[in-house]
N, C-alpha and C positions, 0 to 999 in steps of 0.2 A: 741687372741689379734689382734688388727688391727695395721698394720704398717702405718705410715704417709708417704704419697707420697711427693716427693721433687720437687721443681721447679715449672714449668708451670702447670703440672698436678694437683698439690695441689691447685693452684689458681683456676683452672677450676672446680674442685670438690667443693671447698668452694663456688664459685659463684653460681653453680647450686643448691647446698644445701640451699643457702640463699633464692633463689626464692621459693623453696619448703617449707621452713620454713615460709616464708611470706604468701604463699597461705594457709598453715595450720592455720595460725592465722586469716586470713580474708576469710573464706569460702563463705560468702555472696557476696563479691565483685567478686570472681571467678565465682560463679553461675550466677550472673546477667550479667557478661561479656559474658559468654558462651551462655546465652539466647539471648542476644543482637546480637551476631554474627550469631546465628541460624536464627533469624528473618531476618537479613539483607541478609542472603544467600538464602532465599526463592525466587523462581522465581516469577516474577510479571506477571500476565496475562494482555494482552492489553485490553484497554477499548473498548467496542463495542457500544458506544452511537450513533455513526454516521452511523450505518449500516442501509440500507433500504432493506426490504424484498419485493419481488414481489409475491403477492398472486395469480395472474393470471397465473403464470408459464412462462411468457414471459421472454426473455433475457433482463437483465439489463446491460447497458453499464458501464464499469469500467473506470473511468478517473484517471490516475495516474499523 
């Protein structure tokens, strides 16, 4: 048998159980949210459109 917790601990357990129950009823939302967070966490590579290559092998000055 499970004993009921009293006071603040019971409220915290019920609160967390509520979130898990909600996630169980809405698995699509949880999956899409996780996918969106994974896409946003991917590092973005810098664009290399403005790079000039020197085919002759001479030094190219870098202006910053």
